[in-house]
N, C-alpha and C positions, 0 to 999 in steps of 0.2 A: 573337530568342524569344516566342516571344505567352505571354501571360498561365498558360496552361493549360500548354501544354507546362513553362516555369517551372516551378508547386506541383506539378506530376508528380515535377519535377528535385529538387524541398525536400523534397517527402516519400521518397522512396524514398533520399534522403544519409541523412536524420532517422528510415529504420528499421534500415538500413545500421548508422548508430551507434549504435543501440542497442542493434542484436545484438549489435556488438562489444562496446559493456561491459558487455553480461548477461554471452560468456561467457570475459569478462577480471576477475571483478569472483569477490570471495573469497565466501566465506557468509553472514559478517557484513556486507558489501558492500551485496549482492543483498538481506538484512532490508533494509537503509536505504536503498536503491534502491525496495522496497514501499511503504516508510513516505513515502517524499515523493509518490508517483505515488495514494495512496490519499490525501494530504491535497491533491494537485495539484489530483485531480476532485471530490472532497469540498467543496473550495471551488466548483469549480465547479458544484455540483449544486447548491452553497446560492443563487449568484446567481443561476443561471437559473429556481430558485425563486420568490424574490426578482420577476423581470421576468416569471413566470407566461409560461414557453417553458418548454411540457411535454415538446418533441419534444425538447431538450436538453441538462433534464433529468436525461431519463429515459436517454438517450445518458453522463451523465459518469457518475450514478448505477450506473449496469452495468457500468461501466467499475470503480468502490470497489467494489465489491459481490466481482467477480472478483478482484482486491487483499484484499481481507478475508481470503475463501475463500483464496484462496493465504496467508495467513500462520497461514489457523488450519487447516488442509492440515501446513502446514509444520512444527504441536506435536506433537514425541514426547512424549504423556502416559507412555508407557509406562518411557523413561529419564530423563525428567523430575521427578516427581515433583510435590508440589506448588506447584513454583514454575510448572510445565508446564501444571497443571488448571488454576489464574488465571491462566493467558498464554489458554489456548485459551477459556475460561472469559467472559474481557475480547474474545478474536477474538469469538469466536459471540453474544455483547451487544448489540456495535459494529456485525455482520452486520444484527444482528433489527431495529435501531434505525432504522441508514441504509433499510431497505426499507419500515419507518413509517411513516419520514421523505417519503419520498418517495407513499406510501400517501398521505397526508396535507397533502402539498405544507407543511411544515413546516419551515421555512427554525433554528429551536431546537431539534432534535432535530436536526439535521444538526451546530448550532453544540458539541454537546456531542461527539459521536462526535470530530469534531475534534479539541477539548481533549483524552478521551485519548489518539486518537494520534496528537497533538503529545503526551503526556509518555512516551507512550513512546518513540517518536523520540527524544527525547533524552536516555533515558535508555540505551534501545542506543547512541549518539553518549558517552556520555562512557564505554563500555564502556574496564580498562585497553586499552595500544596489542597488547600482546604476545597478549591473545586477538582483536584485532579483523584479528590478521594470521593468524591459526591455520588450517589448514586442518577440512574437517570431520573431517579420519582425530585430527586431533591431538586439538580439543575432545571428540573421543570417549573419547579416555584421561585425557586429564585429569580425564575424571568417574568414570570408571571405578572 
């Protein structure tokens, strides 16, 4: 098997693995996966800013921005009250700072965003197990 064919096979396998993981994940796990993806892409963005590889930086900044946008869009401000508003505001702040970091090629700003997302991720992972395993419907019933 030549290298191009092997790489295509590996990429196809990876895509199928991710699709399966997403389709089988609980709502809690999906958010956890988004945090992991955001951190991975922000860290890579920072590396490519430092290496002055603007093409690769743009690729990973765009992925991080898409994830931050998904996190922001998933916040139900109407049902979540002050906590949801604060979370939405933090996601929005991280999104804007990531744009600024990209425009200025500023790795320190990326580091700041990474710290915010790390804090959220750690808090998310510390959530009680019974909440982690709950479906969206069960969570809505708890908050009603």
